[in-house]
PDB file as gemmi writes it, atoms N, CA and C in Angstrom:
CRYST1    1.000    1.000    1.000  90.00  90.00  90.00 P 1                      
ATOM      1  N   PHE A   1      17.353   0.485  -2.357  1.00  0.00           N  
ATOM      2  CA  PHE A   1      16.142   0.301  -3.935  1.00  0.00           C  
ATOM      3  C   PHE A   1      15.851   2.225  -3.367  1.00  0.00           C  
ATOM      4  N   SER A   2      15.019   2.866  -4.628  1.00  0.00           N  
ATOM      5  CA  SER A   2      15.191   4.001  -5.164  1.00  0.00           C  
ATOM      6  C   SER A   2      13.685   4.422  -5.626  1.00  0.00           C  
ATOM      7  N   GLU A   3      13.553   3.339  -6.374  1.00  0.00           N  
ATOM      8  CA  GLU A   3      12.208   3.322  -6.929  1.00  0.00           C  
ATOM      9  C   GLU A   3      11.467   2.208  -6.319  1.00  0.00           C  
ATOM     10  N   VAL A   4      10.256   2.019  -5.700  1.00  0.00           N  
ATOM     11  CA  VAL A   4       9.277   0.598  -5.181  1.00  0.00           C  
ATOM     12  C   VAL A   4       7.553   1.100  -5.982  1.00  0.00           C  
ATOM     13  N   ILE A   5       7.977  -0.908  -5.976  1.00  0.00           N  
ATOM     14  CA  ILE A   5       5.275  -0.707  -6.488  1.00  0.00           C  
ATOM     15  C   ILE A   5       5.277  -0.973  -5.435  1.00  0.00           C  
ATOM     16  N   VAL A   6       4.447  -0.723  -4.986  1.00  0.00           N  
ATOM     17  CA  VAL A   6       3.213  -1.707  -3.346  1.00  0.00           C  
ATOM     18  C   VAL A   6       1.721  -2.611  -3.898  1.00  0.00           C  
ATOM     19  N   ASP A   7       2.003  -2.727  -4.958  1.00  0.00           N  
ATOM     20  CA  ASP A   7       0.519  -3.932  -4.916  1.00  0.00           C  
ATOM     21  C   ASP A   7       0.062  -4.822  -2.955  1.00  0.00           C  
ATOM     22  N   ARG A   8      -1.029  -3.750  -3.566  1.00  0.00           N  
ATOM     23  CA  ARG A   8      -1.822  -4.320  -2.283  1.00  0.00           C  
ATOM     24  C   ARG A   8      -3.639  -4.903  -2.680  1.00  0.00           C  
ATOM     25  N   ASP A   9      -4.019  -5.932  -2.683  1.00  0.00           N  
ATOM     26  CA  ASP A   9      -5.726  -5.461  -2.621  1.00  0.00           C  
ATOM     27  C   ASP A   9      -6.885  -5.006  -2.141  1.00  0.00           C  
ATOM     28  N   ASN A  10      -5.947  -4.306  -1.568  1.00  0.00           N  
ATOM     29  CA  ASN A  10      -7.345  -3.578  -0.684  1.00  0.00           C  
ATOM     30  C   ASN A  10      -8.040  -2.329  -1.443  1.00  0.00           C  
ATOM     31  N   LEU A  11      -8.579  -1.921  -2.148  1.00  0.00           N  
ATOM     32  CA  LEU A  11      -8.974  -0.888  -2.914  1.00  0.00           C  
ATOM     33  C   LEU A  11      -9.353  -0.109  -1.929  1.00  0.00           C  
ATOM     34  N   THR A  12      -9.915  -0.066  -0.488  1.00  0.00           N  
ATOM     35  CA  THR A  12     -10.302   0.836   0.114  1.00  0.00           C  
ATOM     36  C   THR A  12      -9.197   1.815   0.338  1.00  0.00           C  
ATOM     37  N   VAL A  13      -7.414   1.017   1.583  1.00  0.00           N  
ATOM     38  CA  VAL A  13      -5.966   1.031   1.043  1.00  0.00           C  
ATOM     39  C   VAL A  13      -6.049   2.192   0.075  1.00  0.00           C  
ATOM     40  N   ILE A  14      -5.745   1.613  -0.762  1.00  0.00           N  
ATOM     41  CA  ILE A  14      -5.067   2.569  -2.310  1.00  0.00           C  
ATOM     42  C   ILE A  14      -6.109   3.498  -2.419  1.00  0.00           C  
ATOM     43  N   LYS A  15      -7.214   4.002  -2.527  1.00  0.00           N  
ATOM     44  CA  LYS A  15      -7.583   4.965  -2.677  1.00  0.00           C  
ATOM     45  C   LYS A  15      -7.522   6.062  -1.637  1.00  0.00           C  
ATOM     46  N   LYS A  16      -7.215   4.926  -0.102  1.00  0.00           N  
ATOM     47  CA  LYS A  16      -7.061   6.155   1.039  1.00  0.00           C  
ATOM     48  C   LYS A  16      -5.422   6.538   0.643  1.00  0.00           C  
ATOM     49  N   ILE A  17      -4.171   6.791   0.286  1.00  0.00           N  
ATOM     50  CA  ILE A  17      -3.502   6.543   0.134  1.00  0.00           C  
ATOM     51  C   ILE A  17      -2.911   7.278  -0.748  1.00  0.00           C  
ATOM     52  N   HIS A  18      -4.392   7.791  -1.737  1.00  0.00           N  
ATOM     53  CA  HIS A  18      -4.127   7.973  -2.797  1.00  0.00           C  
ATOM     54  C   HIS A  18      -4.631   9.022  -2.643  1.00  0.00           C  
ATOM     55  N   ALA A  19      -5.786   9.870  -1.476  1.00  0.00           N  
ATOM     56  CA  ALA A  19      -6.910  10.600  -1.859  1.00  0.00           C  
ATOM     57  C   ALA A  19      -5.563  11.514  -0.689  1.00  0.00           C  
ATOM     58  N   GLN A  20      -6.141  13.304  -1.428  1.00  0.00           N  
ATOM     59  CA  GLN A  20      -5.222  14.644  -0.821  1.00  0.00           C  
ATOM     60  C   GLN A  20      -6.044  14.738   0.191  1.00  0.00           C  
ATOM     61  N   GLU A  21      -7.446  14.300   0.417  1.00  0.00           N  
ATOM     62  CA  GLU A  21      -7.551  15.127   1.814  1.00  0.00           C  
ATOM     63  C   GLU A  21      -6.824  13.623   3.541  1.00  0.00           C  
ATOM     64  N   ILE A  22      -7.117  13.747   4.124  1.00  0.00           N  
ATOM     65  CA  ILE A  22      -6.638  13.609   5.309  1.00  0.00           C  
ATOM     66  C   ILE A  22      -7.397  12.739   5.865  1.00  0.00           C  
ATOM     67  N   ASP A  23      -6.977  11.761   6.031  1.00  0.00           N  
ATOM     68  CA  ASP A  23      -7.531  10.478   6.334  1.00  0.00           C  
ATOM     69  C   ASP A  23      -8.062  10.331   7.444  1.00  0.00           C  
ATOM     70  N   ARG A  24      -9.755  10.208   8.141  1.00  0.00           N  
ATOM     71  CA  ARG A  24      -9.433   9.881   9.498  1.00  0.00           C  
ATOM     72  C   ARG A  24     -10.766   8.846  10.060  1.00  0.00           C  
ATOM     73  N   SER A  25     -10.080   7.849   9.871  1.00  0.00           N  
ATOM     74  CA  SER A  25     -11.019   6.179   9.861  1.00  0.00           C  
ATOM     75  C   SER A  25     -10.124   5.714  10.813  1.00  0.00           C  
ATOM     76  N   VAL A  26     -10.538   4.396  10.978  1.00  0.00           N  
ATOM     77  CA  VAL A  26      -9.197   3.525  11.534  1.00  0.00           C  
ATOM     78  C   VAL A  26      -7.612   3.365  11.558  1.00  0.00           C  
ATOM     79  N   LEU A  27      -7.587   3.523  10.109  1.00  0.00           N  
ATOM     80  CA  LEU A  27      -6.250   3.077   8.793  1.00  0.00           C  
ATOM     81  C   LEU A  27      -5.566   4.112   9.382  1.00  0.00           C  
ATOM     82  N   SER A  28      -5.983   5.251   9.395  1.00  0.00           N  
ATOM     83  CA  SER A  28      -5.325   6.857   9.330  1.00  0.00           C  
ATOM     84  C   SER A  28      -4.379   6.491   9.417  1.00  0.00           C  
ATOM     85  N   ALA A  29      -3.003   5.760  10.845  1.00  0.00           N  
ATOM     86  CA  ALA A  29      -2.405   5.669  10.929  1.00  0.00           C  
ATOM     87  C   ALA A  29      -1.003   5.294  10.470  1.00  0.00           C  
ATOM     88  N   TYR A  30      -2.059   3.717   9.723  1.00  0.00           N  
ATOM     89  CA  TYR A  30      -1.226   3.433   7.990  1.00  0.00           C  
ATOM     90  C   TYR A  30      -1.148   3.922   7.450  1.00  0.00           C  
ATOM     91  N   ILE A  31      -2.004   5.315   6.609  1.00  0.00           N  
ATOM     92  CA  ILE A  31      -2.472   5.855   5.409  1.00  0.00           C  
ATOM     93  C   ILE A  31      -0.940   6.374   5.887  1.00  0.00           C  
ATOM     94  N   ILE A  32      -1.284   6.828   7.389  1.00  0.00           N  
ATOM     95  CA  ILE A  32       0.306   8.494   7.154  1.00  0.00           C  
ATOM     96  C   ILE A  32       1.130   8.048   6.703  1.00  0.00           C  
ATOM     97  N   ASP A  33       1.143   6.643   8.059  1.00  0.00           N  
ATOM     98  CA  ASP A  33       3.319   6.262   8.111  1.00  0.00           C  
ATOM     99  C   ASP A  33       3.553   5.951   6.398  1.00  0.00           C  
ATOM    100  N   ALA A  34       2.523   5.816   5.331  1.00  0.00           N  
ATOM    101  CA  ALA A  34       2.448   4.477   3.995  1.00  0.00           C  
ATOM    102  C   ALA A  34       2.911   5.906   3.352  1.00  0.00           C  
ATOM    103  N   LYS A  35       1.865   6.888   3.571  1.00  0.00           N  
ATOM    104  CA  LYS A  35       2.790   7.355   2.692  1.00  0.00           C  
ATOM    105  C   LYS A  35       3.836   8.930   2.671  1.00  0.00           C  
ATOM    106  N   LYS A  36       4.335   8.635   4.020  1.00  0.00           N  
ATOM    107  CA  LYS A  36       5.693   9.237   5.163  1.00  0.00           C  
ATOM    108  C   LYS A  36       7.090   8.973   3.810  1.00  0.00           C  
ATOM    109  N   THR A  37       6.168   7.195   4.272  1.00  0.00           N  
ATOM    110  CA  THR A  37       7.382   6.239   3.394  1.00  0.00           C  
ATOM    111  C   THR A  37       7.984   6.031   2.586  1.00  0.00           C  
ATOM    112  N   SER A  38       6.749   6.818   1.407  1.00  0.00           N  
ATOM    113  CA  SER A  38       6.560   6.971  -0.247  1.00  0.00           C  
ATOM    114  C   SER A  38       7.956   8.054  -0.313  1.00  0.00           C  
ATOM    115  N   GLU A  39       7.891   8.597  -0.048  1.00  0.00           N  
ATOM    116  CA  GLU A  39       8.289  10.431   0.436  1.00  0.00           C  
ATOM    117  C   GLU A  39      10.268   9.706   0.578  1.00  0.00           C  
ATOM    118  N   ASP A  40      10.311   8.696   0.634  1.00  0.00           N  
ATOM    119  CA  ASP A  40      12.103   8.682   1.042  1.00  0.00           C  
ATOM    120  C   ASP A  40      12.300   7.559  -0.005  1.00  0.00           C  
ATOM    121  N   PHE A  41      11.862   7.392  -0.780  1.00  0.00           N  
ATOM    122  CA  PHE A  41      11.855   6.904  -2.342  1.00  0.00           C  
ATOM    123  C   PHE A  41      12.270   7.692  -3.604  1.00  0.00           C  
ATOM    124  N   SER A  42      12.335   7.970  -4.752  1.00  0.00           N  
ATOM    125  CA  SER A  42      12.079   8.615  -5.517  1.00  0.00           C  
ATOM    126  C   SER A  42      11.351   8.699  -6.763  1.00  0.00           C  
ATOM    127  N   GLY A  43      10.674   7.317  -7.006  1.00  0.00           N  
ATOM    128  CA  GLY A  43       9.802   6.938  -7.038  1.00  0.00           C  
ATOM    129  C   GLY A  43       8.882   5.773  -6.545  1.00  0.00           C  
ATOM    130  N   CYS A  44       7.367   6.090  -5.902  1.00  0.00           N  
ATOM    131  CA  CYS A  44       6.456   4.907  -4.951  1.00  0.00           C  
ATOM    132  C   CYS A  44       5.186   5.264  -5.440  1.00  0.00           C  
ATOM    133  N   MET A  45       5.090   4.162  -6.755  1.00  0.00           N  
ATOM    134  CA  MET A  45       3.481   3.668  -7.072  1.00  0.00           C  
ATOM    135  C   MET A  45       3.106   2.662  -6.035  1.00  0.00           C  
ATOM    136  N   PHE A  46       1.174   2.940  -5.752  1.00  0.00           N  
ATOM    137  CA  PHE A  46       0.986   2.454  -5.180  1.00  0.00           C  
ATOM    138  C   PHE A  46      -0.283   1.714  -6.027  1.00  0.00           C  
ATOM    139  N   ARG A  47      -0.132   0.787  -5.688  1.00  0.00           N  
ATOM    140  CA  ARG A  47      -1.803   0.099  -6.787  1.00  0.00           C  
ATOM    141  C   ARG A  47      -2.419  -1.114  -6.742  1.00  0.00           C  
ATOM    142  N   HIS A  48      -3.009  -0.870  -6.595  1.00  0.00           N  
ATOM    143  CA  HIS A  48      -4.256  -2.415  -6.586  1.00  0.00           C  
ATOM    144  C   HIS A  48      -4.738  -3.402  -7.537  1.00  0.00           C  
ATOM    145  N   VAL A  49      -4.500  -4.609  -6.245  1.00  0.00           N  
ATOM    146  CA  VAL A  49      -4.253  -5.795  -7.104  1.00  0.00           C  
ATOM    147  C   VAL A  49      -4.835  -6.766  -7.373  1.00  0.00           C  
ATOM    148  N   ILE A  50      -5.874  -7.812  -7.826  1.00  0.00           N  
ATOM    149  CA  ILE A  50      -7.697  -8.349  -7.318  1.00  0.00           C  
ATOM    150  C   ILE A  50      -6.667  -9.009  -7.026  1.00  0.00           C  
ATOM    151  N   ARG A  51      -6.871  -9.968  -5.605  1.00  0.00           N  
ATOM    152  CA  ARG A  51      -6.372 -10.841  -4.704  1.00  0.00           C  
ATOM    153  C   ARG A  51      -6.214 -12.116  -5.112  1.00  0.00           C  
ATOM    154  N   ASN A  52      -6.626 -12.610  -6.048  1.00  0.00           N  
ATOM    155  CA  ASN A  52      -6.642 -14.019  -6.956  1.00  0.00           C  
ATOM    156  C   ASN A  52      -4.930 -13.535  -7.554  1.00  0.00           C  
ATOM    157  N   LYS A  53      -5.172 -12.073  -8.032  1.00  0.00           N  
ATOM    158  CA  LYS A  53      -3.639 -12.196  -8.804  1.00  0.00           C  
ATOM    159  C   LYS A  53      -2.701 -11.822  -8.000  1.00  0.00           C  
ATOM    160  N   ASN A  54      -2.664 -11.869  -6.774  1.00  0.00           N  
ATOM    161  CA  ASN A  54      -2.105 -11.193  -5.787  1.00  0.00           C  
ATOM    162  C   ASN A  54      -1.457 -12.701  -5.056  1.00  0.00           C  
ATOM    163  N   GLU A  55      -1.046 -13.581  -5.845  1.00  0.00           N  
ATOM    164  CA  GLU A  55      -0.748 -15.204  -4.875  1.00  0.00           C  
ATOM    165  C   GLU A  55       0.797 -14.901  -3.972  1.00  0.00           C  
ATOM    166  N   LEU A  56       1.484 -14.288  -4.679  1.00  0.00           N  
ATOM    167  CA  LEU A  56       2.915 -14.402  -4.000  1.00  0.00           C  
ATOM    168  C   LEU A  56       2.629 -13.700  -2.873  1.00  0.00           C  
ATOM    169  N   ALA A  57       2.084 -12.125  -2.615  1.00  0.00           N  
ATOM    170  CA  ALA A  57       1.865 -12.004  -1.593  1.00  0.00           C  
ATOM    171  C   ALA A  57       1.560 -12.323  -0.412  1.00  0.00           C  
ATOM    172  N   HIS A  58       0.416 -13.290  -1.073  1.00  0.00           N  
ATOM    173  CA  HIS A  58      -0.557 -14.595  -0.088  1.00  0.00           C  
ATOM    174  C   HIS A  58       0.754 -15.263   0.204  1.00  0.00           C  
ATOM    175  N   ILE A  59       1.612 -16.096  -0.887  1.00  0.00           N  
ATOM    176  CA  ILE A  59       2.181 -16.874   0.263  1.00  0.00           C  
ATOM    177  C   ILE A  59       3.185 -16.252   1.496  1.00  0.00           C  
ATOM    178  N   LEU A  60       3.279 -15.439   0.806  1.00  0.00           N  
ATOM    179  CA  LEU A  60       4.482 -14.679   1.754  1.00  0.00           C  
ATOM    180  C   LEU A  60       3.682 -13.950   3.264  1.00  0.00           C  
ATOM    181  N   ALA A  61       2.546 -13.926   3.294  1.00  0.00           N  
ATOM    182  CA  ALA A  61       2.054 -13.147   3.694  1.00  0.00           C  
ATOM    183  C   ALA A  61       1.184 -14.300   5.798  1.00  0.00           C  
ATOM    184  N   THR A  62       1.336 -15.957   4.669  1.00  0.00           N  
ATOM    185  CA  THR A  62       0.689 -16.749   5.772  1.00  0.00           C  
ATOM    186  C   THR A  62       2.176 -17.300   5.565  1.00  0.00           C  
ATOM    187  N   LYS A  63       2.743 -17.127   5.240  1.00  0.00           N  
ATOM    188  CA  LYS A  63       4.428 -17.815   6.000  1.00  0.00           C  
ATOM    189  C   LYS A  63       4.893 -16.744   6.836  1.00  0.00           C  
ATOM    190  N   GLY A  64       4.271 -16.036   7.092  1.00  0.00           N  
ATOM    191  CA  GLY A  64       4.958 -14.744   7.889  1.00  0.00           C  
ATOM    192  C   GLY A  64       5.648 -13.828   7.473  1.00  0.00           C  
ATOM    193  N   LEU A  65       6.203 -13.473   6.170  1.00  0.00           N  
ATOM    194  CA  LEU A  65       7.781 -13.345   5.379  1.00  0.00           C  
ATOM    195  C   LEU A  65       7.486 -11.661   5.759  1.00  0.00           C  
TER     196      LEU A  65                                                      
END                                                                             
């Protein structure tokens, strides 16, 4: 894939990924990893979705996929 869209239901994580400043929270390793991984694609978009609208992600997460 050259372009990806990442939908997450955690608005805090999405805001931290979009932020210009360095994240210093307990999530910082994940935020840094997401930002670095996004550079591997010609296009990468991180979007917030409302939890009950993200049914596919919920199903995959509960099945461990």
